[in-house]
N, C-alpha and C positions, 0 to 999 in steps of 0.2 A: 504494500500500500504506500503510495507516495505521500510525503509530508505536505501539510497545508502551507500555502504561501503566506508569509507574514504580511499583515496589513499595517501600514503606518499612516496615522491621520493627525492633522492639526485642526482644531476648532477655534477659529478666530471670533472674537465677540466684543461687545461693549459691556460695561458694568451693569449688573442687575438684569441680565437678559435670559436667565435660566440656564446659563452655561454650566454651573456647578451640578445642577440636576442632570444635565446631559452627561457630564462626567460620571455621575453615579450610574447612569444607564450603561455607559461603555465599560465601566469597571466590572460589570456583571457579564461581559462577554468572556467566553472561556479563555484562560491563559492570557490575561491582559496585563499590560504594564502602563500605568497612567501617570501623567505629570500635570500638576496643578499650578498654573500661572508661573512657569519657570522663566519666561521672558520678563514679566513684571518683577520677578525677584531680582533679575539682573538690573532692571531699570531703577528699582528702589534701593537695592542693597549691594550690588556688585561694584566692581572697580570702574565700570562705565556708567554708573548711576547718573540719572538725569533729573531727579526729583529731590526737593528739600525735605520730604517727609521723615526720612530716617537719618538725617545728617548728624544727629546726636549719637548715633550708633556707629560702631566701626564697620568698615567695609568687610563684607563677607567674602573670603577668598574662594576661588573656584567658580565664580559666577559672573565673569565677564561675558559679553555676547559671544565671543569666540569659544569660550569654554562651555556655554550652554549648547551651542551647536555641536560640540564634541560629545557632550552627554547624550544628546538626542540621536546622534549617529552611531552610538555604540551598538553592537550586534544584538544583544538580548535574545540569544538563540532559542531559549525555551519558551518564548512568548509568541502567540499567534497574532496579537494586536498590541501595538504601541500607540497610545493615544495621548495627545497633548492638548490641553485646554489653555488658551492664552488670550490676553487683552491686546487689541490692536494698537492702542495708544502707547503701549510699552515698547513699540518699535519706532523711536523717534527718527526724524528724517535722515540723520547721519547713518543709521543702521537699517534703513528700509530698502534693502536690496537683496538680490538672490544669494550674495555671499554670506549673509547673516542667517538665511533660512537653512534648515537641515535638509540634506539630500535624501531622496527616497520617500518623501511624504506626499500624500494627497491633502491639499488645503481646503478646508470647508468653513462654513460661516453660520452663525446663529444671530438673528436679529430680533428686536422687539420694538414696539411703538415707542418713540422717544419720550412722550409724556409719562409713560409708565416707568421707564428706566431712570429718567432724571428725577422724578418725584421720589422714587424709592432710594436712589443714591443720596439725594439731598437730605432725606429724613435721617438716614443712618449717620451721615457725616455732620450736618449742620444742626440737627435737632437732638438726636439721641446722644451722640458724642460718647459712646461707650467703648470705643475701640482705640487703644493707644496709638498715637500719631495720626489718627484719622478723625480729627476734630474740626475740619473745615472742608467746604465743598470747593472744588476747582473745576472750572469748565474745561480745562485742558485734559481732564481725565474722563470726560464723557465719551469722546472717541468715535463718533459716527463718521466724521471726515477721515479719521485714521483708518477705520475699517474699510471705507471705500477705496482708499489708496492701496491698502493691502490686497483688496479684491482686484484692483487693476494690475498690481504687480503679479499676482497669481495667474490671472487670465491672459494678460497681454505679454508679460515677459516670460513666464514659465509655460504659457500656452495650455494651462489646465482649464477644464470646464468647471465653472463655478457650481458648487453644491451648497445651496443656501436653504436653511430651515428657519421658519418664523416661530417664535415662542407661542404666539396665539394659536397657530395650527397644531403645534406639538402638544399643548395641554388639552386641546379639544379632541384631537385624534392621535393619541400617543402611539398606539400600535401601528396604525396606517403610516404615520409619518416616519417612525423609526424603520419600518420595513422599506420605505422608499429610500431613506438615507442609506441604509445598509446595501441595498441593491446598487445605488449610485457609486458607492465606494468599494464594492466587491467584498463586503463583510457578511458573514452568515448571521441572520437575525435569530435571536432567542427571546422567548417570553420573559426571561429574567431581566431584560433591558427595560421593561415597563413594570415589573414587579420585583422590587429590589430586596436584597437581604438587609436586615436591620439587626445590629449595626453593620456598617460596611465591612466586608471581609478584609480590606486593607486600608488602614488609616494613614499610611505613609504620605499619600498625596496631600493630605490636609495639615501635616505637621509643620510645614514651613511658614505658615501664616497664623495670625491671631485666630483662636478658635471661634470668636464671636461671629466671624464672617459666615460660618457654616452651620450655626445652631439650628436654623429653621430647616434647611434642606437635609441635614443629617437625621432629623427626626421623622422624615417622611419615608414612605415605602413605594411611592410612585410619583408621577408628574402631577402637579397641582398648580392652578393659576396663581395662587398666593400661599406659599408654605406657612406664613404667619397665621393666615386665616385657618389653615388646616389644624393649627394648634389652639384655635379659639382665642387668639390674641386680639385685644381691642384695637379698632382702627383709630388712627390719629389724623385729624384733619390738618393738612399742611398748606399754608399759603406760600407759594414760591415767590421769591423776589424777581424783579424785572430781568436781571442778568440770567437767571435760570430759565425764565420764560423765553428769552431770546435764543438761548442755546437749544431749546426744544425746537423752535421754528427752524433754526439753521440745520439741525440734525435731520429734520423731516425731509429735506431735499435729498440727502444721501439714503435715508431709509426707504423712500419711495422707489428709488432706482433699484436698490437691492431687493425690495419686496416684489417687484415685477419679475425678477429672475429666480424666485424661490421655488422650491419643490411645492407642487400644488396639493392642497388638501382634498379629500373625497368630495367635499361640498362644491368644488369647482370642476 
């Protein structure tokens, strides 16, 4: 019997787009190796860091952009799937090129309506302020324009066909959308992708970051439109400032372009 071909995937996203839930789905694929926000780790904490959030902390060795590429290009011979979830804004212009991206990967994308992503992100950073170093909202980290630029890099420079999934379609039709995604990237679908083990069988992908980021999604066992609501947490009414409203409108330009190219739900 011939061995299965190893699949290597990157999921590019914006904050609060359901990408961590998607990682939970992929981590339930047989023999998977998952990476959680390894490019953002380089952006915030490595020797090439381009953000002031962790400037009071020492540089973490081994996480320059070049070293991240080396980590992702390791063979991992016992794995059938190597899956990388990452934020597009963590590839600043200087590193937004094919030399930074790992070889041998299919690049995919998850999107979500900007009003929902920005409102959720703003609440966590500017209202809740419960996560160390994450006590202010920055429009530079919203990232729809960055996501679009990575999309162009993948489709125009690498010549890959875009595989885009929308969060709204995913939570409404999880099995159908995951089946489409798997077919598009050559991965075998399994029902465990929409019915997760709890707790996750491997916590390593979550250990690099503050645990508060993952409390809601780690408590779930499947996709949900709002993991906080799934735990019966009360809703907080948030009034966004003008600069947050403006970034929503700016982001919708890029969201609409990507939305038109997404995998289509059964309702369409």
